N, C-alpha and C positions, 0 to 999 in steps of 0.2 A: 783927519788928523786934528787932534786937539792940542792946545798949548801945554796941557798937563801930560801928554804922552811922553814916556821916558824911553831913552835908548840905553843900551848896555855898552860901556867902554871895555875895550879888550887890549891885550898886549900885542906885540908884533906877530905872535903865533896864533892869535884869535882866541886866547883864553881870557875869560872875564876877569877884570881887575877888582870887582866888587863895587865899582863906581857906576852910577847911572847919571843921566842928565836929561834936561828937556830937549825934545827932538829938534825943533826948529832953531832954538837958541844955541844949540850945540854945533850947528853947521856954520862956522865962521872962518875967518882967516887963520885961526888957531885951533881948528877942529881936531879933537883927539880921535884916534882910531876907535871905531865902534863897530858893533855887529850889525850886519845887514844880510840880505839875500837877493838873488835874482832867479826868476823862474821862466823857463821857456815852455809854453803850453801848446801841445799838439792836439789835433782833432783826429781820432782814429779812422774815421770814415774815408779820409783822403790824405792823411798824414800832413796836412797843412799846419803851419805854425802861426800863432797869433802875435801880431805886432800891434802896439798901441801908441797913440799920440797922446801925450800928457795934456790934461786940460789947460787951456790958456789962462785960467784963473789961479793955477798952482803957483806958489811962491818959489818953488824949487824946480828948475828946468821946465818952465811952461812951454807947451807947444812942440816939444821935441818928440820924435819917434823913438821907441825903445822896445826891448823885449816885452814879453807878455805881462809880467807882474814883478814888482820890486817892493822892498820894504824893510822894516826893522822889527826883529822880535822884541816883545816887551820883556822886562825883567822876569826871569824864570820861565818864559814861554819857549817850548821846543821850536826849532826853526820850521819843522814841517807843519806845526799848528799855525805858526805865523803866516806861512805861505797860504794855507787854506783860509785864514782870516782875511788876508789882503785880497785873495782871489774873489772872495765873497764881497768884500767892501768895494773893490775897484771894478770888478767885472760881473757881479751878480751870480757867480758860480756857486751853486749850492753843494755840488758833489765833485770833488777832484780826486783822481786816483792818488795813491801814495807817491809823493814826489821822490825822485831818485837823484842823488847828488852826483854831478858829473865833473865838477871842479871844486873839490873840498877846500883847497887852500888859496883860492883867488882873493886878491886884495887890490885896491887901487886908490889913488889920490888924484882928484880932478884939479885942473887949473881953475881959477876963480870964474864963476858964472853968476852974474848979478850979485856979487858979494858973497856967494855961497861956495864953500869948498867941501867936497865929499872926501872922507878919509875912512874907507870902509874895508873891513874884513868881511868878504861877501861870497860865501859859497854859492855855486850856481847849480840849479836843479832843472830837471825835465819832468813834466807831468802831462797827463792826457785828460781831456774832458770830452764827454759825449753829449752833454746837454747844450742848448743854446746859451749864449751869454747875454747879459743885460747890463751893459756898462753904466756906471755911475757917472753922470755928466760933470760932477765936481772933481772927478779923478781922470776921466778919459774923454778927450775931445773927439777922437775917431779911432777906428781900428780896421785892420785888414787880416784876412787869413791868406797866407802866402806860402808858396813852395820855398824850400830853403834857397834854391838858386835865385828866386825873385828877391829874397831878403838880402842876399849878397849884392844884387844889383842896386838895391836901395842904399846899402852901405857904401857903394863905390861910385854912384852916379854923380856925386858932387852937388846935387840939387836938394837932396833930402837931409834935413837936420836931424841927426841921430845922436842919441845920448852918448856921452863920453864912455860910460861903462859898457854899453852895447857894442860900440866899436872895439873897445879894448878886449872884451870877452871874445869877440869873433876871432881875434888874433890867436886866442888859445883854443878855440873850438873848431876852427876851419879845417884842420887836418886830422881831427879826431874821429876816425871811423867808429870807435865805440860810441861816441855821442850820437851819430846818425843811426847806427845800428840799434842803439838803445831806444831811440825815439820810435823806430819802426816796431820794436818788440814789446813795448809797454802796452 
């Protein structure tokens, strides 16, 4: 992430307002709603899901465990391209299948975390990767390939610090058989 990286502000329905702002400086106590994405990456050989721990050096949510990849599309960048860009930057993934949107209207606002508030219209995607990953240490502290039930255990064990959005998304994904079926079919 560079200081000059811009995010796209959106209205309550996720439509761009025409405004953009600097990424880090836009995440404050008065954060405007902006466009983001979350992606759950599965491995087809065993259908395990990638969870990542954010690098301890990150300014936003350092050290927390979360879903596979998250980020913000740049102005004019299709979300699917942003997912591929962040998968490459964060995880060293050169080839990612076409991401499929499973929660097109997901949005959330976090409580303050080290002075940062997220206020994001954040469609949620599922994708598959066949190649090995090579995480960027500036982005990822650690990672695990887990079965979905093991991820649920991480969310509920009370010991693992999980990102706000991953916990919140789970509330919308847990009973969605199409999500789990989709993961197996991709």
